[in-house]
C-alpha positions in Angstrom: 96.7 196.6 79.6 94.8 194.1 82.2 97.0 191.4 82.0 99.2 193.6 83.8 97.0 194.3 86.1 96.4 191.2 86.9 100.1 190.4 87.5 100.0 193.2 90.1 97.1 192.2 91.6 98.9 188.3 92.0 102.3 189.9 93.4 99.9 191.8 95.8 97.9 188.8 96.8 101.0 186.4 97.2 103.4 189.2 99.6 100.0 189.6 101.7 100.1 185.9 102.3 103.8 186.1 102.7 102.8 188.4 105.7 99.6 186.2 107.0 102.1 183.0 108.0 101.2 180.6 110.8 104.0 179.8 112.9 105.9 177.3 113.0 106.3 174.7 115.7 108.4 173.0 116.7 110.6 171.0 119.5 113.8 173.1 121.3 116.4 172.6 124.3 115.8 174.9 126.5 118.0 175.7 129.3 117.4 178.8 131.7 119.2 180.0 134.5 118.6 182.1 137.4 121.5 184.2 138.3 119.8 185.8 142.1 118.3 182.0 142.8 121.3 180.0 141.2 118.1 177.7 139.5 120.0 176.8 136.3 117.4 174.0 134.7 117.1 172.3 131.3 114.0 171.7 129.5 113.1 169.9 126.1 109.7 172.0 125.1 107.5 173.1 122.8 108.2 176.3 121.1 106.8 179.1 117.8 108.8 180.2 115.2 107.6 183.5 112.6 110.0 184.6 110.6 113.2 182.9 112.0 112.3 184.6 116.1 110.9 182.9 118.7 107.5 183.3 119.6 105.9 181.6 122.0 107.6 178.6 124.3 104.9 176.4 125.9 105.6 174.7 129.7 103.8 171.6 130.5 101.8 172.8 132.7 99.6 174.4 130.3 101.8 178.0 131.2 104.0 180.1 128.5 105.5 182.7 127.9 105.9 185.0 125.0 106.4 188.8 123.2 104.6 189.8 126.9 107.4 188.5 128.7 110.2 188.6 126.1 111.5 190.6 123.2 111.7 187.6 120.3 114.7 187.0 119.1 116.0 185.7 115.8 117.9 182.5 115.4 121.7 181.9 113.7 122.2 179.7 111.7 122.3 176.7 114.2 119.0 177.3 115.0 120.0 178.9 118.4 119.3 182.4 120.6 118.9 183.2 124.0 117.0 186.3 125.7 116.7 187.6 129.2 112.9 187.6 130.4 111.1 190.4 132.0 111.8 188.4 135.2 115.3 189.3 133.9 116.1 184.8 133.6 118.6 184.0 130.5 116.7 181.5 128.3 118.9 179.2 125.6 116.9 178.1 123.3 118.0 175.3 120.6 115.5 173.7 117.9 116.0 170.3 117.8 113.4 169.6 115.6 110.7 170.8 113.2 107.8 169.7 114.7 106.4 169.6 118.7 107.7 167.3 120.9 106.1 164.4 121.7 105.7 163.6 125.7 
């Protein structure tokens, strides 16, 4: 009986740890499009990804976009995703490396 409880406890702990996984830091190519202003810009920036969803984009000036600015989009099998921000700008994101960019 004790071994069943130990096994159950182990499964619960391992499952809990998987939900606490840290975001993966990645380097990404990002295309920004603002239809209203006509601005189109391309960037290579650091991003964080967790559970295959974009969590945060970090800009070189110290700013960032996170889930207070967009609904976290999921990456497809080609490591690409896109979203519309709260400022109505479109972002296309392609992961290019599984570590932070070197600037």
